[in-house]
C-alpha positions in Angstrom: 17.0 -21.7 -8.1 14.2 -23.6 -9.5 12.5 -21.6 -13.5 8.3 -21.4 -14.2 7.6 -23.1 -17.7 4.8 -21.6 -19.9 2.0 -23.6 -18.1 2.6 -22.3 -14.4 2.6 -18.9 -15.8 -1.0 -19.8 -16.6 -1.6 -20.8 -13.2 -0.9 -17.0 -11.2 -3.2 -15.2 -10.4 -3.8 -11.3 -11.0 -0.4 -9.3 -12.2 -2.2 -6.9 -14.8 -1.5 -3.5 -15.4 -2.9 -1.3 -12.8 -4.8 1.0 -15.6 -6.5 -1.9 -15.4 -7.3 -2.0 -11.9 -7.5 1.8 -10.4 -9.6 2.6 -14.2 -12.5 -0.2 -12.8 -12.1 1.4 -9.0 -13.2 4.6 -10.4 -15.8 2.9 -12.5 -17.3 1.8 -8.3 -16.9 4.0 -6.5 -18.7 6.8 -8.9 -22.0 5.2 -8.2 -20.9 3.7 -4.5 -20.7 6.9 -4.3 -23.8 7.8 -5.5 -26.9 5.4 -3.5 -24.8 4.7 -0.3 -24.9 9.3 -0.5 -29.3 7.9 -0.7 -29.2 5.8 2.1 -26.4 6.0 5.0 -26.2 10.0 4.4 -22.7 11.2 4.0 -20.7 8.0 6.3 -23.1 6.0 3.4 -21.3 7.8 0.7 -17.8 7.2 2.5 -18.5 2.8 2.4 -20.3 2.2 -0.5 -17.0 4.7 -2.5 -15.0 2.8 -0.6 -15.9 -0.3 -0.8 -16.7 0.5 -4.8 -13.6 0.8 -5.0 -12.2 -2.3 -2.7 -14.6 -4.9 -5.6 -13.7 -3.3 -8.7 -10.6 -3.1 -8.1 -9.3 -5.8 -7.2 -11.6 -8.0 -10.7 -9.9 -4.9 -12.9 -6.1 -6.8 -11.0 -7.1 -11.0 -10.8 -9.0 -11.0 -14.3 -7.5 -12.8 -16.6 -7.4 -11.5 -20.3 
């Protein structure tokens, strides 16, 4: 089995702690619901909340640093 060296480990994207993704998702879901409700009623709120959580949750997962 081949082992990774430290330079190869720097190229891995993602893998941050789950709390980073979770807090980022919650931080974007709330404004997504708020603005989505204004634009599209109940379904706008659902789409805005889920979309905001997905985008920011992914960003929190893959963010380096």
